[in-house]
KOLNUZA-705086 format. One record per residue (C-alpha): residue number from 0; residue in one letter; z, y, x. Coordinates in nm, 2 decimals. Example, Ala and Ser with C-alpha at 12.3 -4.5 7.8 and 13.67 -1.06 7.14 Angstrom:
2
REC;0;A;0.78;-0.45;1.23
REC;1;S;0.71;-0.11;1.37
END
This chain:
452
REC;0;M;-10.40;-17.42;0.26
REC;1;T;-10.73;-17.27;0.19
REC;2;D;-11.09;-17.44;0.24
REC;3;H;-11.30;-17.20;0.43
REC;4;T;-11.67;-17.30;0.37
REC;5;S;-11.77;-17.30;0.74
REC;6;G;-11.53;-17.56;0.84
REC;7;L;-11.48;-17.39;1.15
REC;8;L;-11.22;-17.18;1.28
REC;9;A;-11.44;-16.91;1.47
REC;10;D;-11.47;-16.79;1.14
REC;11;W;-11.12;-16.78;1.06
REC;12;Y;-11.01;-16.63;1.39
REC;13;P;-11.32;-16.47;1.58
REC;14;G;-11.13;-16.43;1.85
REC;15;L;-11.07;-16.79;1.97
REC;16;A;-11.25;-16.98;2.19
REC;17;Y;-11.15;-17.35;2.01
REC;18;C;-11.42;-17.47;1.76
REC;19;P;-11.39;-17.81;1.65
REC;20;G;-11.65;-18.07;1.56
REC;21;P;-11.72;-18.14;1.22
REC;22;T;-11.48;-18.40;1.15
REC;23;L;-11.16;-18.19;1.29
REC;24;A;-11.28;-17.87;1.12
REC;25;R;-11.29;-18.13;0.74
REC;26;F;-10.91;-18.26;0.91
REC;27;I;-10.84;-17.88;0.93
REC;28;A;-10.95;-17.74;0.62
REC;29;S;-10.81;-18.06;0.40
REC;30;P;-10.55;-18.01;0.12
REC;31;D;-10.41;-18.33;0.10
REC;32;R;-10.05;-18.42;0.21
REC;33;R;-10.12;-18.72;0.38
REC;34;I;-10.34;-18.69;0.68
REC;35;L;-10.40;-18.88;0.96
REC;36;A;-10.76;-18.77;1.29
REC;37;R;-10.74;-19.03;1.47
REC;38;A;-10.96;-18.92;1.79
REC;39;A;-11.09;-18.98;2.13
REC;40;S;-10.98;-18.87;2.44
REC;41;Q;-11.06;-18.43;2.48
REC;42;V;-11.22;-18.43;2.16
REC;43;G;-10.94;-18.11;2.09
REC;44;K;-10.71;-18.30;1.83
REC;45;T;-10.40;-18.11;1.94
REC;46;Q;-10.59;-17.83;1.90
REC;47;A;-10.70;-17.90;1.56
REC;48;G;-10.30;-17.98;1.44
REC;49;A;-10.20;-17.70;1.66
REC;50;A;-10.48;-17.50;1.37
REC;51;K;-10.33;-17.64;1.08
REC;52;M;-9.96;-17.55;1.16
REC;53;D;-10.06;-17.19;1.23
REC;54;A;-10.25;-17.21;0.90
REC;55;W;-9.97;-17.32;0.72
REC;56;C;-9.70;-17.12;0.92
REC;57;L;-9.85;-16.79;0.82
REC;58;V;-9.88;-16.83;0.41
REC;59;H;-9.51;-16.98;0.40
REC;60;H;-9.25;-16.75;0.46
REC;61;D;-8.87;-16.87;0.58
REC;62;T;-8.88;-17.17;0.59
REC;63;V;-8.89;-17.47;0.86
REC;64;F;-9.25;-17.63;1.00
REC;65;G;-9.15;-17.98;1.21
REC;66;V;-9.32;-18.09;1.49
REC;67;L;-9.26;-18.44;1.64
REC;68;V;-9.38;-18.53;1.95
REC;69;A;-9.37;-18.86;2.12
REC;70;D;-9.22;-18.74;2.45
REC;71;L;-9.07;-18.43;2.38
REC;72;Q;-8.90;-18.38;2.75
REC;73;N;-9.24;-18.46;2.95
REC;74;H;-9.50;-18.32;2.72
REC;75;Y;-9.35;-18.02;2.59
REC;76;G;-9.54;-17.79;2.79
REC;77;E;-9.87;-17.97;2.78
REC;78;V;-9.85;-17.97;2.38
REC;79;C;-9.81;-17.61;2.37
REC;80;A;-10.07;-17.54;2.61
REC;81;K;-10.29;-17.69;2.30
REC;82;I;-10.12;-17.45;2.07
REC;83;A;-10.12;-17.14;2.28
REC;84;Q;-10.50;-17.20;2.26
REC;85;V;-10.56;-17.15;1.85
REC;86;I;-10.25;-16.99;1.73
REC;87;T;-10.28;-16.62;1.59
REC;88;E;-10.04;-16.43;1.84
REC;89;P;-10.03;-16.07;1.63
REC;90;E;-9.81;-16.28;1.39
REC;91;L;-9.55;-16.44;1.64
REC;92;D;-9.20;-16.22;1.65
REC;93;P;-9.17;-16.01;1.91
REC;94;A;-8.89;-16.26;2.02
REC;95;T;-9.13;-16.56;2.07
REC;96;H;-9.23;-16.57;2.44
REC;97;Y;-9.51;-16.82;2.63
REC;98;A;-9.43;-16.94;2.96
REC;99;D;-9.73;-17.12;3.11
REC;100;G;-9.62;-17.44;3.19
REC;101;R;-9.27;-17.45;3.01
REC;102;G;-9.40;-17.35;2.64
REC;103;Y;-9.31;-17.13;2.38
REC;104;Y;-8.89;-17.01;2.36
REC;105;V;-8.68;-16.81;2.15
REC;106;H;-8.46;-16.63;2.28
REC;107;G;-8.45;-16.92;2.58
REC;108;K;-8.47;-17.25;2.32
REC;109;P;-8.76;-17.43;2.26
REC;110;G;-8.98;-17.34;1.92
REC;111;I;-9.17;-17.11;1.80
REC;112;R;-9.11;-16.81;1.52
REC;113;Y;-9.34;-16.61;1.29
REC;114;R;-9.29;-16.26;1.15
REC;115;N;-9.26;-16.43;0.82
REC;116;G;-8.99;-16.59;0.96
REC;117;T;-9.09;-16.93;0.91
REC;118;R;-8.95;-17.14;1.25
REC;119;V;-9.18;-17.35;1.40
REC;120;L;-8.90;-17.65;1.57
REC;121;F;-8.96;-17.95;1.78
REC;122;R;-8.83;-18.32;1.83
REC;123;S;-8.87;-18.59;2.02
REC;124;G;-9.03;-18.96;1.94
REC;125;T;-8.86;-19.10;2.22
REC;126;G;-8.46;-19.09;2.29
REC;127;P;-8.19;-19.13;2.01
REC;128;V;-8.30;-19.14;1.68
REC;129;Q;-7.96;-18.95;1.53
REC;130;G;-8.10;-18.61;1.65
REC;131;L;-8.34;-18.68;1.30
REC;132;E;-8.16;-18.85;1.09
REC;133;S;-8.03;-18.50;0.97
REC;134;F;-8.38;-18.24;1.07
REC;135;S;-8.52;-18.10;0.74
REC;136;A;-8.88;-17.91;0.69
REC;137;G;-9.10;-17.83;0.44
REC;138;A;-9.40;-17.94;0.65
REC;139;A;-9.46;-18.14;0.98
REC;140;W;-9.73;-18.26;1.25
REC;141;I;-9.66;-18.59;1.45
REC;142;D;-9.85;-18.57;1.77
REC;143;E;-9.94;-18.89;1.90
REC;144;V;-9.77;-19.19;1.71
REC;145;P;-9.37;-19.23;1.78
REC;146;Q;-9.16;-19.55;1.77
REC;147;K;-9.11;-19.67;1.41
REC;148;T;-8.74;-19.59;1.34
REC;149;H;-8.78;-19.23;1.49
REC;150;Y;-9.10;-19.20;1.22
REC;151;N;-8.90;-19.32;0.92
REC;152;A;-8.58;-19.13;1.02
REC;153;F;-8.87;-18.76;1.12
REC;154;M;-9.03;-18.83;0.78
REC;155;R;-8.71;-18.88;0.53
REC;156;G;-8.67;-18.48;0.59
REC;157;I;-9.03;-18.37;0.52
REC;158;H;-9.03;-18.27;0.19
REC;159;G;-9.44;-18.16;0.19
REC;160;P;-9.76;-18.19;0.39
REC;161;V;-9.76;-18.41;0.72
REC;162;W;-10.07;-18.47;0.96
REC;163;V;-10.08;-18.67;1.25
REC;164;T;-10.31;-18.62;1.51
REC;165;F;-10.34;-18.94;1.80
REC;166;T;-10.59;-19.10;2.04
REC;167;P;-10.46;-19.48;2.02
REC;168;I;-10.43;-19.53;2.37
REC;169;G;-10.28;-19.80;2.50
REC;170;R;-10.05;-20.08;2.23
REC;171;D;-10.23;-20.04;1.89
REC;172;P;-9.95;-19.92;1.68
REC;173;A;-10.01;-20.22;1.44
REC;174;W;-9.70;-20.09;1.21
REC;175;F;-9.85;-19.76;1.15
REC;176;R;-10.20;-19.87;1.08
REC;177;R;-10.05;-20.10;0.87
REC;178;R;-9.93;-19.81;0.67
REC;179;V;-10.28;-19.67;0.68
REC;180;E;-10.48;-19.87;0.63
REC;181;G;-10.30;-20.17;0.51
REC;182;D;-10.36;-20.56;0.61
REC;183;L;-10.69;-20.65;0.63
REC;184;A;-10.64;-21.00;0.73
REC;185;T;-10.45;-21.05;0.44
REC;186;G;-10.61;-20.81;0.23
REC;187;E;-10.20;-20.67;0.16
REC;188;P;-10.28;-20.25;0.06
REC;189;P;-10.17;-19.95;0.28
REC;190;E;-9.79;-19.87;0.24
REC;191;E;-9.86;-19.50;0.21
REC;192;R;-10.18;-19.26;0.06
REC;193;W;-10.31;-19.13;0.41
REC;194;T;-10.72;-18.93;0.44
REC;195;Q;-10.82;-19.07;0.75
REC;196;F;-11.07;-18.89;1.00
REC;197;V;-11.23;-19.03;1.30
REC;198;A;-11.34;-18.80;1.57
REC;199;P;-11.53;-19.01;1.84
REC;200;L;-11.63;-18.87;2.13
REC;201;S;-11.99;-18.72;2.14
REC;202;Q;-12.12;-18.39;2.19
REC;203;A;-12.15;-18.30;1.80
REC;204;E;-11.76;-18.33;1.78
REC;205;C;-11.74;-18.13;2.13
REC;206;P;-11.93;-17.83;2.06
REC;207;W;-11.80;-17.65;2.40
REC;208;R;-11.99;-17.98;2.62
REC;209;T;-12.28;-18.03;2.73
REC;210;P;-12.45;-18.32;2.62
REC;211;E;-12.47;-18.42;3.04
REC;212;Q;-12.06;-18.35;3.02
REC;213;V;-12.02;-18.59;2.75
REC;214;A;-12.25;-18.89;2.90
REC;215;E;-12.06;-18.83;3.19
REC;216;M;-11.72;-18.89;3.05
REC;217;V;-11.82;-19.18;2.90
REC;218;A;-12.02;-19.30;3.20
REC;219;K;-11.65;-19.25;3.38
REC;220;T;-11.46;-19.44;3.15
REC;221;D;-11.38;-19.81;3.19
REC;222;P;-11.62;-20.01;2.97
REC;223;F;-11.28;-20.22;2.86
REC;224;E;-11.13;-19.93;2.71
REC;225;R;-11.45;-19.73;2.61
REC;226;A;-11.32;-19.83;2.21
REC;227;Q;-11.01;-19.62;2.17
REC;228;R;-11.06;-19.35;2.47
REC;229;I;-11.41;-19.26;2.33
REC;230;R;-11.48;-19.45;1.97
REC;231;A;-11.11;-19.40;1.87
REC;232;E;-11.04;-19.70;1.75
REC;233;W;-10.74;-19.84;1.69
REC;234;E;-10.73;-20.16;1.94
REC;235;G;-10.78;-20.14;2.32
REC;236;P;-10.56;-20.24;2.60
REC;237;T;-10.24;-20.15;2.71
REC;238;E;-10.25;-19.90;3.05
REC;239;D;-9.98;-20.13;3.21
REC;240;R;-10.03;-20.46;3.11
REC;241;R;-9.99;-20.82;3.32
REC;242;F;-10.34;-20.94;3.28
REC;243;T;-10.55;-20.66;3.44
REC;244;A;-10.83;-20.87;3.49
REC;245;L;-10.91;-20.84;3.12
REC;246;R;-11.29;-20.71;3.07
REC;247;A;-11.54;-20.66;2.79
REC;248;D;-11.74;-20.95;2.97
REC;249;S;-11.40;-21.18;2.94
REC;250;V;-11.50;-21.22;2.56
REC;251;T;-11.80;-21.44;2.46
REC;252;T;-11.98;-21.54;2.16
REC;253;E;-12.07;-21.88;2.26
REC;254;D;-11.86;-22.19;2.26
REC;255;L;-11.89;-22.48;2.51
REC;256;G;-12.10;-22.80;2.37
REC;257;V;-12.01;-23.10;2.21
REC;258;D;-11.95;-23.33;2.48
REC;259;A;-11.69;-23.05;2.61
REC;260;W;-11.29;-23.17;2.66
REC;261;A;-11.03;-23.01;2.47
REC;262;T;-10.67;-22.92;2.55
REC;263;W;-10.39;-22.78;2.32
REC;264;G;-10.12;-22.53;2.43
REC;265;I;-9.82;-22.45;2.16
REC;266;D;-9.57;-22.25;2.20
REC;267;H;-9.32;-22.36;1.87
REC;268;G;-9.13;-22.07;1.64
REC;269;E;-9.06;-22.06;1.34
REC;270;V;-9.08;-21.70;1.19
REC;271;A;-9.41;-21.59;1.10
REC;272;G;-9.62;-21.54;1.45
REC;273;R;-9.41;-21.73;1.67
REC;274;E;-9.59;-22.04;1.62
REC;275;F;-9.88;-21.98;1.86
REC;276;G;-10.15;-22.26;1.95
REC;277;V;-10.46;-22.23;2.14
REC;278;L;-10.75;-22.47;2.16
REC;279;L;-10.92;-22.49;2.52
REC;280;R;-11.25;-22.65;2.57
REC;281;W;-11.34;-22.67;2.90
REC;282;D;-11.60;-22.87;3.15
REC;283;Q;-11.67;-22.90;3.51
REC;284;K;-11.81;-22.52;3.47
REC;285;S;-11.60;-22.30;3.27
REC;286;V;-11.30;-22.30;3.06
REC;287;V;-11.37;-22.10;2.64
REC;288;V;-11.09;-22.03;2.44
REC;289;S;-11.19;-22.20;2.14
REC;290;D;-11.00;-22.12;1.79
REC;291;E;-10.63;-22.06;1.79
REC;292;Y;-10.36;-22.10;1.53
REC;293;V;-10.04;-21.85;1.42
REC;294;N;-9.88;-21.95;1.17
REC;295;P;-9.92;-21.68;0.88
REC;296;V;-9.51;-21.75;0.74
REC;297;A;-9.22;-21.93;0.83
REC;298;T;-9.35;-22.29;0.89
REC;299;K;-9.21;-22.63;0.96
REC;300;P;-9.42;-22.92;1.16
REC;301;A;-9.59;-22.98;0.86
REC;302;Q;-9.78;-22.65;0.81
REC;303;D;-9.84;-22.62;1.15
REC;304;A;-10.00;-22.95;1.18
REC;305;Q;-10.26;-22.89;0.87
REC;306;G;-10.37;-22.54;1.08
REC;307;I;-10.41;-22.68;1.41
REC;308;V;-10.64;-22.98;1.25
REC;309;A;-10.83;-22.71;1.04
REC;310;A;-10.90;-22.54;1.35
REC;311;M;-11.05;-22.86;1.51
REC;312;Q;-11.25;-22.93;1.26
REC;313;R;-11.38;-22.56;1.25
REC;314;R;-11.53;-22.64;1.62
REC;315;G;-11.61;-22.98;1.56
REC;316;V;-11.37;-23.15;1.81
REC;317;P;-11.29;-23.46;1.79
REC;318;L;-10.98;-23.67;1.81
REC;319;P;-11.11;-23.83;2.09
REC;320;R;-11.22;-23.49;2.31
REC;321;V;-10.85;-23.37;2.30
REC;322;R;-10.74;-23.49;2.65
REC;323;R;-10.36;-23.33;2.63
REC;324;W;-10.14;-23.20;2.41
REC;325;L;-9.86;-22.96;2.50
REC;326;G;-9.61;-22.83;2.30
REC;327;D;-9.30;-22.58;2.43
REC;328;A;-8.97;-22.80;2.44
REC;329;N;-8.76;-22.51;2.27
REC;330;S;-8.73;-22.58;1.98
REC;331;A;-8.46;-22.45;1.76
REC;332;G;-8.50;-22.44;1.39
REC;333;K;-8.84;-22.62;1.33
REC;334;G;-8.72;-22.97;1.38
REC;335;N;-8.52;-23.24;1.23
REC;336;V;-8.20;-23.26;1.37
REC;337;G;-8.18;-23.48;1.66
REC;338;E;-8.55;-23.54;1.70
REC;339;S;-8.82;-23.33;1.87
REC;340;V;-9.05;-23.07;1.72
REC;341;N;-9.29;-23.20;1.93
REC;342;A;-9.25;-23.59;1.83
REC;343;M;-9.25;-23.41;1.44
REC;344;L;-9.59;-23.25;1.49
REC;345;G;-9.73;-23.51;1.67
REC;346;R;-9.68;-23.74;1.37
REC;347;A;-9.85;-23.49;1.15
REC;348;I;-10.10;-23.41;1.35
REC;349;S;-10.20;-23.82;1.36
REC;350;S;-10.14;-23.80;0.94
REC;351;C;-10.37;-23.50;0.89
REC;352;L;-10.66;-23.64;1.12
REC;353;G;-10.60;-24.02;0.95
REC;354;A;-10.55;-24.14;1.27
REC;355;G;-10.22;-24.40;1.41
REC;356;P;-9.86;-24.27;1.38
REC;357;T;-9.84;-24.23;1.76
REC;358;S;-10.23;-24.14;1.82
REC;359;V;-10.11;-23.81;1.92
REC;360;A;-9.88;-23.75;2.17
REC;361;V;-9.74;-23.38;2.20
REC;362;V;-9.59;-23.35;2.54
REC;363;V;-9.37;-23.07;2.76
REC;364;P;-9.59;-22.94;3.01
REC;365;R;-9.47;-22.94;3.37
REC;366;K;-9.18;-22.62;3.38
REC;367;E;-9.10;-22.60;3.72
REC;368;A;-8.89;-22.30;3.89
REC;369;G;-9.13;-22.02;3.94
REC;370;S;-9.37;-22.17;3.65
REC;371;V;-9.40;-21.90;3.45
REC;372;E;-9.49;-21.63;3.70
REC;373;L;-9.74;-21.86;3.83
REC;374;G;-9.92;-22.00;3.51
REC;375;E;-9.99;-21.59;3.48
REC;376;Q;-10.10;-21.56;3.80
REC;377;I;-10.35;-21.83;3.73
REC;378;I;-10.46;-21.68;3.38
REC;379;N;-10.51;-21.35;3.59
REC;380;I;-10.73;-21.52;3.88
REC;381;A;-10.95;-21.75;3.59
REC;382;L;-11.02;-21.41;3.42
REC;383;D;-11.09;-21.19;3.74
REC;384;S;-11.33;-21.54;3.83
REC;385;G;-11.47;-21.55;3.51
REC;386;E;-11.40;-21.93;3.43
REC;387;L;-11.21;-21.81;3.20
REC;388;R;-11.34;-21.66;2.89
REC;389;I;-11.16;-21.61;2.52
REC;390;H;-11.39;-21.61;2.22
REC;391;E;-11.41;-21.33;2.01
REC;392;R;-11.24;-21.53;1.70
REC;393;C;-10.94;-21.53;1.86
REC;394;V;-10.77;-21.20;1.78
REC;395;H;-10.43;-21.31;1.84
REC;396;L;-10.46;-21.42;2.17
REC;397;L;-10.70;-21.12;2.29
REC;398;R;-10.39;-20.89;2.15
REC;399;C;-10.15;-21.05;2.31
REC;400;L;-10.40;-21.04;2.64
REC;401;R;-10.45;-20.70;2.58
REC;402;H;-10.10;-20.57;2.56
REC;403;Y;-9.86;-20.84;2.73
REC;404;Q;-9.59;-20.62;3.00
REC;405;A;-9.43;-20.94;3.09
REC;406;L;-9.11;-20.80;2.92
REC;407;G;-8.94;-21.13;2.92
REC;408;P;-8.84;-21.29;2.61
REC;409;R;-8.86;-21.01;2.38
REC;410;D;-9.22;-20.96;2.45
REC;411;P;-9.38;-20.91;2.13
REC;412;E;-9.71;-21.08;2.32
REC;413;K;-9.50;-21.39;2.49
REC;414;H;-9.59;-21.64;2.24
REC;415;G;-9.94;-21.64;2.28
REC;416;I;-9.94;-21.64;2.66
REC;417;D;-9.71;-21.94;2.71
REC;418;A;-9.93;-22.13;2.48
REC;419;L;-10.25;-22.01;2.65
REC;420;R;-10.03;-22.06;3.02
REC;421;Y;-9.96;-22.41;2.91
REC;422;A;-10.29;-22.56;2.87
REC;423;L;-10.49;-22.35;3.12
REC;424;V;-10.26;-22.44;3.40
REC;425;D;-10.30;-22.82;3.30
REC;426;V;-10.65;-22.80;3.24
REC;427;L;-10.69;-22.64;3.62
REC;428;C;-10.42;-22.80;3.78
REC;429;H;-10.33;-23.13;3.64
REC;430;S;-10.65;-23.25;3.45
REC;431;G;-10.88;-23.39;3.71
REC;432;R;-11.05;-23.08;3.72
REC;433;P;-11.01;-22.88;4.02
REC;434;S;-11.08;-22.51;4.03
REC;435;T;-11.30;-22.38;4.31
REC;436;R;-11.24;-22.09;4.23
REC;437;L;-10.91;-22.09;4.16
REC;438;Y;-10.83;-22.14;4.55
REC;439;A;-11.10;-21.94;4.62
REC;440;A;-10.88;-21.64;4.50
REC;441;G;-10.48;-21.75;4.61
REC;442;A;-10.46;-22.14;4.70
REC;443;P;-10.16;-22.01;4.90
REC;444;V;-10.00;-21.94;4.51
REC;445;L;-10.08;-22.31;4.43
REC;446;S;-9.86;-22.49;4.68
REC;447;F;-9.56;-22.43;4.56
REC;448;G;-9.31;-22.53;4.21
REC;449;G;-9.42;-22.91;4.26
REC;450;Y;-9.82;-22.77;4.17
REC;451;T;-10.06;-22.89;4.39
END
């Protein structure tokens, strides 16, 4: 692809109305083999991907270009409408026809063909993955990040450059982020070498909009979603998340004082990321999730105890200020035969703290019928009222709250939510700290399942 000095499509094709901002212009002109444009909503990222596709197809004859659309069935017409804004119409084969609202078709089949013999074939990032296993193309464009299985199957058949355009709305595609950036927490390097362009919403990046229009778009965006929709950041809330009351002001940089009480909620799991503990600190006015523990690798209770005690020491919480220790009864694979994980964990914590072997008693939380739904509703009410806040250091729990969808045991965020639920329900309903806000928000919900 030729690197044009101006970097603007208007200079390449003067008749086009689309003119990208500086970041997307650099993305279009980049000759690198793996390129990512992570952009805010409504800044022209799809048009940029289409313009790059068009430029590649014009100089490559009698080959195939692949386009992977995250949801082809529902978005084909929409993607084609963006392509139509930038594609070089005179260079299309006469057999290629565009129908408004339906997209491009060649002899009645979805696709695009150029006069030079190059074909653009579309594939879907959802549905049976087998349809991607045999696909082959000289280059490709991925519009919105698909499922990992579909991405891997599609990429195996691409022999040349690939570029991706997407806005990270909803659940952060963590697997793709690790592939592009590596794991910043562990220092793990990226799996592949990608050139990344990030285009936020601004008048400079949207030269076709006025500053007033940009300001209006920002003002109309939920503040909690601006990180993704406006600044094109990776992380943000899932749109159909369970905890809709989680807002920007639910996250705090402040902690409670040394006189606050503490409660641990712990959900057990053997493999990495499945042992999840949250440290609640609370007084008569508020509850703060002060810290967390998540096992980085497969662990046993002795290692978990070290992580839990380390969190207490970071926050300056002495053993006498911990009112309750609550641990899930489901402990398959974590403990010894005939012995509960809670008992083993309690002894290990006591040992780490230099206390007597029975100083810490980790008990099973109350789990009457309906307790899961009740606990999740209590979390949402507490967030909505401002009674519950999450310290910004609890990055794993915040991810759970942003993305949890109550999908059952397979929900990847379930472990963090369960740990929070055990502790918060105990604090607000059983610890002698009644929540007037909870009763005001939904007194009937607290009157069943044994919670009174």
